[in-house]
N, C-alpha and C positions, 0 to 999 in steps of 0.2 A: 835254264836244268838240262846239267850234262848227263852225259850216259858213259857207263864204262863194262866192258865182260869182265867179270872175276871169275877166274878157273881157280877152284881147288882142286889140287891135286893129292891125290892118294893111291895112286896107282892104278885109277879108274880110265875106265876111254874118254874121251871130249863129252861125250854126253851129260857126265856129272858137273855141271856147271850153275851159275846164275848169272842172270843177268840184272845188273841194279842201277837203278836212278837215284840219284843223289848230285846236291850240292856241290859235296866234298867226295869225290870217286876213293880217294885215301880212307878215309873214316869207315864208307861202306867195307871196302875191301878188309878192312883190319875186322869188323866185326866177323866178315866169315870165314880169316883165319882163326878167328877165335878159338873155334874147336880144334884144330891142328893144334896150336898150341897148348890147349887143356890137356890133348890127348897125350901131349910131350912132358906136359906138369903129370899126370897122374904116372906114367911110367917112369918119370923120376923118383919120384915119391915112392911107390913101391919099390922099386930098386932099393933104395935107404932101407925100407922096412924087411928086406929080406933078412940079415941076421936076428932078427928078432925071433924069428920062427926055428925050432927045433927039424921041422920036414916042410918039405918044398910043399905038400900037398896042402897043407892052412895057408900058406902064404898067397898059394894059387886063389884059393876060395878068398882069402880076406879083400882079394882084388877084384873077383867078381862080386861080392857082397859091396864094398865101394863103390860098384858099376853102377849097383843095380840102387843104390842110393839114392844116384846122383839120374836115375835113368826115368822121373818123375812118375812113377808108379804112384796111383792114388792111394795107396795105403804099403805101408813096408814092416812085412813079417817075415817070420820063417817062411811061411808057403809063398809070398809072391816072389821075395828075392831068390827063393832055390827055382821057380817055376821062370825067372829073366834068366837066372845065371845059365839055365837050360839043365838042371837036375832032374831024376827021377821024382825024388823023394826028396822030405828038406832036411833028412839024416844029416847032410855036409853040413848045412847051414848052422844044426843046432851043436852039432859035434865043434864047428870053429869055436863059438860064443860060451860052450861049458865046458869042455873036455881035452880040446886039443892043449899042445903043449904048446905056450908063446908066451913072451915077456909083454906084457901089458902096457906096463912102468917106461918101459925100454921104447917100446914102439911110441909112447906119448911125446917122451924127448925128443925122438926122430921127428915127429907131426910137428915139435915145437921150432925146432932149427929151421925146418923146413919154410913153414910159414913167414919166421921174423926175416928171415934172409932172401926169401922171394919178396915180402913186402919193402923190408929196406930197398932193393936191389931195385925196384919198381921208381921208389920215392927220389933217388940218389941219379936213375935216370930221365925221370922227369924234370928234374933238377929243384927238388923239392928237398934239399937235406936240412934245410933248418927249421920242417917242421918237427911238433911237440911229439913226443912218443909216449904213450898210456897204457900203462898197467891198468886194467878196468876189472877191480872185483865185482862179482856178482851171482847170485844162484837162480837156479832156475828147476820148475819143478813139473811131476807129470802123474795125472789122476790114475792111483792103482787100485783094483779093486779086491778085496781080499785081506787076507792076513799073514802073508807069506810070502809076500816079496821082500828084497832085503831093506829095509832102510823104510818100509810103508808105517804111516802113522796118521791119524786123524790131527792134522794141524794147519795154518792157514798156508794155503797155495797160490801166488802170483797168478798161476794162468787162469786160476780158476775164481780167483775175487772173493774166496770164503773159506773155512773151515773145512776143509774136505780129508778125504782118504788118499794119501801120495808120496811119492816119494819127492826128495830134492837133492840138488848136485852144485856145488859151488865151483866156479868155473873164474879160471884168469882168460881176461881178450887184451889180444896186442892191436894199439890202436895206435897206428902211421896216422899223423895229421896229414889230409889231402892225397894219402895213398889209399886206404884199405883198411882192413881189421879180420883178427882173426880168431878162433878161439885154441889157446894155448896150453890149456891146464885144467882137469878137474877132479875133485875128489867126492865120492859122494858122504852126503851126512847120514849119520846111523844111530837111531836114540839109544841112550842109554841102556834102558830096559831089555833092548837086542841083546847087547853086550853081556849084561850078567842075566841070561838067561841061556843053560848050555845047550839045552834040548833047540831052542828059538834059534841060535847061532849056526847049530849046525844044520838045520832047518835051510836056512837060508844061506848057507856056505860062505857065512864070514871066516876069514882067514883068523887062525888059531894067534893070541897075542895083539889084534887086533882095541886101539886103545879108545875109550870116547875122545871125540875131539868137536869143541863147539864149532860154527862157522867161522867165526873168526881165527880159529885155529888152524882148523881147513886151510882159511886162506894164508895163513904163514907157513903152512906144508908144502902150498903151491909156490908162492913168491920163493921158497929157498931154494928149490929147485931151478928156477926161471934164472934167479939171480947165479944159482953154482953154473948154469951154461955159460955166463955170460953177454946175457940180455942186459943192454942200458936202457933205463929207463928214466926219461923227466921227471914221471908223476904216478905216483899210485892212487887210482879212484877207487871212492867205494861209498854204499850208502849206509845212513846208520845204524845197521846190523855191524859193521866192519868199524867205520867212526868210533861206536862207543867200545872197543875193545881193545883194552889197555894195552893185552899182551901183542896185539898185532901192530899198534903205533910202537912199542919201545922196540920189536924187531926192525922196524924199518928205519927210525932215530940211530939204533945202534948200528947200523950199516950205513947210513949218511945217505938214504934213499927219501926224497923230500914226496910228502903226499898233501892228497885236498880230500880230506873224508868227510861226508856229510855227519851231521851230529844231529841228536835231538833237541828242541827248542831248552829243555831243563839241565843239557850239560853246564857242569860248571867251570870255570875259567879264572885265573886271578891274573886282575889289567894292570894291578899295582901293589906292592907293599900295603898289605891289608883289606885289599877291595878284592873282594871275591862275588861275582853273578853269573847268574845264569845267563845263556844265549838269547833268551827272550827279554832278559832285563838289558841288556848292551842295547839288544836293538832298541826297545824305548827310548832310551839316551839318544842315541842314536837320527832315530825318527822326530827327536823334537828339534835338529835340525836340519832344515834342506841340504846345506850345503854341502855334505859330509857323504850325500850320494852321488855317483856318475850313471845315466846310461849309454851302456854299451849291449853290444850282441855275445851271445853266448856260444855263438857259430852259427853258420848258415844249414837250414833247413830246409826241404823243397818246397816250403811256403815262403822264404825268404829270410830274411837274417829275424832270428829269436832275439830279441830286445826286452830287458832286464833291467831295471834298478838295481847298483851294486854299492856294498860300501864295505870298508876293512879295520880293522883296528889290531891297534898290536896288542900284546900282553906282555907280561911281567917276564916271559923268558926272550930273547932279543931273536930267538928263528921261529918264535910262534905265533901264529895271527889267525883271526877270526874274520872269514869271508860270509859276508851275508848278501841273500838276493830278493829281493820284492818284485812280485810280480805286477806290470804296469796299470794293470785294470784292477784284479781284485785285492792286491796287496798284499797277496800272502808271502809269508817268509819264509828260506829257506836259508840253513846255516852249513859253513864247511868249517871244521877243524885244519888248518893248515899248518906244514914246517917245511922249511926251506933250508937246507945245511947253509954251514957256512962256506963262503966261495961261489955258491950257486946264483944264479941269475936271479933276482928277486921283484914285480913289478905287480899292480892290480893288475894290468893286463896278461899278463904273462899264468896270474892264479885263475882269472875267469874262464882264457883259454882250455888248463887244463879242465876246470869244471864242468864245462860246457862238452868235452871228450868221453864222457863216460856212460852217457845214451848208445854209443855205438854197440856195447855188451849187450843193449836190449837187441839191435839190429840184428848183429849175431845169433841168439836165440830164436829169433822170428825166420832167419835165413834156415838156420837148422833144423826148427820142425816144419816150416812151411815147406821144403827145398828137400831136405835131407832125413826127414820123420825121428829126429831126436826122440821128442814124445810118443814113436809109434811103437817101441820095443816091446815085444810079447815074452819078455823074459822076468825069470824071477831069482836066480841066484847072484850074488855081490859081484862075482867076475863078469857074468856075461852081461851085465847092467855096465861095467866098466868097459868091458871088450865093444859093447854097440857102442858106447858113448864115444870112443878112442876112434872107431871106424867113420861114425859120423864128423869128427875132426877131421879126417883125412878129407872126404869130401868138401868139407867146406872150405879146407887151405887149398885144395887144388884150386878150386873155383876162384876162392880170394886173391889169390897171386895171379892166376890168369888176369879176372877184372882187374887187377891193379898196374899190369904189364900194357893192357889195352887201353886204360882209362883216358889218356889225354889223344891217344890216335882216333877215338869214336867218340869225342864230344863234339858235336857240333853246333851247338845251342845259340841260337840268337842272341844278342847282349839282353842283359834283365832291362826292365823299364824303370825309367828314371822319375816318372810322375804318374798322377793317377790318371788323366787324361791320355794317355801315351795311347796312338792305335797300334793294333797290333802287327807283330811282323808277316810280311807276306809268305815267308819259312820259318817256322820256328825251329828248327833244325830238329837234331836228338839228341837224347841224352847221352853220356856216355854208358858203357855195357855195364850193366849191374851185374851179381852174383847170382840171383835168379834166371836172367837171361844166358849167361854163361853156364849155369847147370842146362838151361833147354839146349843149348848149342849143344854140348857134351851128350845129351840122350839122342839124339838125331844128326850125328852130322855124317857129311857135311846137308846143309840144312836143301831140300830142296826149293823151287821155284814159291811154291806156297806157302812154308814155313818161313824162308825169306823175306817173303813180302808183310807176314805178318809182325815177324820180328823188327823190322823197319818201322810199320804200321804201331807199335806200341811204343817203340823209343820214341817216335815225332808227336801219338799222343801227348804221353809223360812230359813233352819238355813243352808244348804250347799249355796243357793244363798248370805246370810252374809257372809259366809266362804268366798267365790268370791269375794263380796265388798271388805271385807278386806284385803286382800291380794292384790288385785288390786291397794287399798288405800296406801299400803305402799311405793308402788313404787313413788309415790305422796308424800307422810309423807318424804320420803328419801332428800326432799330437803327442808325440815323445818330446819335444823341441817345451812344452808347456809343464814336463817334470823337472821338479827341480828337487 
C-alpha cells in the first residue's frame, strides 16, 4: 500500500490537505482535484451563459441556483435554494424562474454546446475517438397535484408506474460511448385541451401561439436545434413512442441521419414484394430456425456484460432493417426499426451497440432527479418549469464533463473475473469517479479527511460489489453457449 500527501491548493493555508492511502496515488489525487476542475467548469459554463441574461443580477442568481442544485440539499425548492444562496427571502429565486428577463432557449443551446464539446474532448483525450455517438430521445415525468401547473394531466407516468396527475418533458441525451452522457435538449409536453382553453392557457403562462405537439414532434423540434448546432450523431435512439412516429422517422431520413428506434410488436414492415408482416410475425419466422440468432452483449453494466440473442432481417428498402432482441431466460422479444443511410457503416454489431446506448438517457434522468432535483421544482408556470429544467441541465453538464475528464485517471479497478470459481482480488481498487460523487465533491470542496475517506470507501466498496456481481454472472453466462 503506497501513501501520498495530496495538497489541494485553493489559496488556503497548508492545513487544508488530505492524507490518501491508495494503490495508485495518481488516481487518488485525480479524485481530490475533481472539485477544482468542477469549479473551473462551472465558472466556464456560467461565463458562456452571461449573454443570455439582460441584467447581471439574474445571471448571478442563476449561478447561485445551479450551485444550490449541486449542494446535496435533501429537498430543492424556492425556500431551500434561497437559504443556501444566502438570500433573506425566496423572492430572488422566484423572480429568476418567473419574471426575470433571460433567454431560456439560448441558455439551452449554450448548455448543449458546452456538454457536447466537453464530452468529445474528454473522449479524444482518453483515446476513445472511435466510440459511437448516440442521441437518445426519451421522456421523464414529475408528479404534480392540482390542476394549475402548466401541462399537468392525469396520464401514465413512468416515474409513478401508473396513471397519475403530473407533467411530462421530452429530453435529448448526448451519449458518448465509454466517455459519458448529459441532457442537451428539453421540451415540455402540453395537452391539446390546455392550448384550446384561453383562460387555462393564461393561468398556466403558456406562450401565445404555442401549438400542440406530440412527443414525437417535440423530439423533431429538439433534434432540429441539435443538428443545426452542427452536432454529429452516429445514431438516434428512442423507445416505441418515437419509433411509431412517422414524422420523426421521415425527418431523420431526410437529413441522412441513422437511427435505431424501438417499435411495438404490431408495427408493420414490408420484407419483400407482396410480403407485409408485423414485427411479431417476422420474429416467428426467425424463431423457427436457431441459426438466425447470435448471442452478443448490448454493452457492459455494473454486473457485467448484458447478453441477449439478436437477429436482424432486411426489408424491401435497401437501407432499412428490423433488429430483434430476445431475452436469454424469459424469451421476451423487443423490436427495433433501423435506418442506415447509404455510405455509412452497416453491421449487426454496430446496430447492437447503438441499441444498447439508449439506456444512459435513463441514467441521466436518475442523476438529474436524485442529485440535482429535476423533479423537485415547486413551480407552476410554463416558463418557470422550462427554466428550472435548464438550470438542472447546467448542473448535470458540469458534473458530467468533469467526470468524463477524470474517468480514465480515477479508474483503479482490479481486472474483471474470468471464471466462476476465481478468488477475489486482495485489493478491488476503485470505480471511476461518477456524476453523483462529483456532485458531492462540488458540494463540499475541498474534501476534509472524513469526506475524503468516505469518497474512497464508497468507490472501493462499489468496485468490490461489481467484481462479485460479475463473478456471479459468469455462472449464468456459462449457459449462453447452449443458446442457439
